[in-house]
C-alpha positions as semicolon CSV with decimal commas, in nm:
position;residue;x (nm);y (nm);z (nm)
1;X;-0,737;-1,179;-0,479
2;X;-0,973;-0,909;-0,351
3;X;-0,891;-0,623;-0,589
4;X;-0,638;-0,531;-0,858
5;X;-0,574;-0,189;-1,009
6;X;-0,417;0,148;-0,953
7;X;-0,413;0,293;-0,602
8;X;-0,479;0,664;-0,588
9;X;-0,440;0,880;-0,279
10;X;-0,782;1,033;-0,227
11;X;-0,630;1,354;-0,087
12;X;-0,358;1,427;-0,343
13;X;-0,488;1,259;-0,659
14;X;-0,146;1,091;-0,704
15;X;-0,104;0,715;-0,756
16;X;0,129;0,474;-0,580
17;X;0,417;0,390;-0,809
18;X;0,482;0,021;-0,877
19;X;0,852;-0,055;-0,869
20;X;1,048;-0,341;-1,017
21;X;1,363;-0,469;-0,849
22;X;1,255;-0,346;-0,507
23;X;1,440;-0,411;-0,183
24;X;1,326;-0,416;0,179
25;X;1,280;-0,059;0,299
26;X;1,227;0,103;-0,043
27;X;0,982;0,387;0,014
28;X;0,659;0,380;-0,186
29;X;0,639;0,699;-0,386
30;X;0,338;0,884;-0,518
31;X;0,341;1,011;-0,875
32;X;0,113;1,095;-1,165
33;X;-0,104;0,792;-1,241
34;X;0,029;0,548;-1,503
35;X;-0,125;0,234;-1,650
36;X;0,181;0,034;-1,539
37;X;0,128;0,111;-1,168
38;X;-0,090;-0,187;-1,079
39;X;-0,124;-0,340;-0,732
40;X;-0,314;-0,634;-0,586
41;X;-0,489;-0,660;-0,251
42;X;-0,462;-1,034;-0,185
43;X;-0,683;-1,267;0,016
44;X;-0,410;-1,242;0,284
45;X;-0,516;-0,873;0,301
46;X;-0,173;-0,746;0,200
47;X;-0,083;-0,526;-0,098
48;X;0,187;-0,600;-0,352
49;X;0,284;-0,472;-0,695
50;X;0,150;-0,647;-1,005
51;X;-0,171;-0,816;-1,107
52;X;-0,141;-1,101;-0,857
53;X;-0,022;-1,362;-1,106
54;X;0,355;-1,304;-1,088
55;X;0,380;-1,063;-0,798
56;X;0,721;-1,028;-0,630
57;X;0,733;-1,125;-0,265
58;X;0,724;-0,765;-0,142
59;X;0,427;-0,603;0,030
60;X;0,337;-0,260;0,155
61;X;0,459;-0,213;0,511
62;X;0,311;0,089;0,691
63;X;0,530;0,127;0,995
64;X;0,883;0,111;0,861
65;X;1,112;0,361;1,032
66;X;1,306;0,529;0,752
67;X;1,554;0,791;0,870
68;X;1,354;0,848;1,189
69;X;1,021;0,888;1,008
70;X;0,743;0,631;0,979
71;X;0,704;0,560;0,608
72;X;0,505;0,344;0,372
73;X;0,767;0,105;0,233
74;X;0,806;-0,228;0,057
75;X;0,909;-0,519;0,277
76;X;0,917;-0,892;0,230
77;X;0,562;-1,027;0,274
78;X;0,514;-1,204;0,608
79;X;0,138;-1,287;0,582
80;X;0,089;-1,207;0,954
81;X;-0,125;-0,894;0,915
82;X;-0,019;-0,614;1,152
83;X;0,175;-0,351;0,960
84;X;0,098;-0,532;0,630
85;X;-0,279;-0,565;0,690
86;X;-0,508;-0,368;0,459
87;X;-0,885;-0,348;0,459
88;X;-1,104;-0,268;0,159
89;X;-1,420;-0,059;0,197
90;X;-1,636;-0,152;-0,106
91;X;-1,885;0,135;-0,067
92;X;-1,613;0,403;-0,088
93;X;-1,355;0,192;-0,278
94;X;-1,097;0,281;-0,013
95;X;-0,808;0,072;0,115
96;X;-0,642;0,143;0,449
97;X;-0,426;-0,008;0,721
98;X;-0,631;-0,019;1,044
99;X;-0,319;-0,024;1,263
100;X;-0,205;0,322;1,152
101;X;-0,544;0,485;1,202
102;X;-0,491;0,573;1,566
103;X;-0,401;0,898;1,739
104;X;-0,031;0,811;1,716
105;X;-0,039;0,776;1,340
106;X;-0,311;1,019;1,232
107;X;-0,091;1,194;0,976
108;X;0,026;0,858;0,838
109;X;-0,335;0,738;0,830
110;X;-0,431;1,038;0,618
111;X;-0,149;0,952;0,379
112;X;-0,245;0,585;0,348
113;X;-0,613;0,609;0,256
114;X;-0,623;0,505;-0,107
115;X;-0,902;0,481;-0,357
116;X;-0,911;0,177;-0,584
117;X;-0,957;0,307;-0,940
């Protein structure tokens, strides 16, 4: 485990909402921060809901096409990096997916920079 805690969008001040009973393709929503919205960045460099001890086998997936729009969704963890790879920047406490930070996905990149709080 690299980090556990709430994930707050640095631009909006909203936190990612942890969801129980998730299914592949469920969109990750942003809401007012709550103590129950805990996520873990694992040593596999993927992000899943929970504190890392009993985490469901769903990870954040940054390039899911939902109704013709690229969205940040839950998907079954595949441990192969790519669209489920997240990097942690200790100096700024930011977490991001390097694959979406290109000219094709600039708007998605702006949406997926999170601050570990």
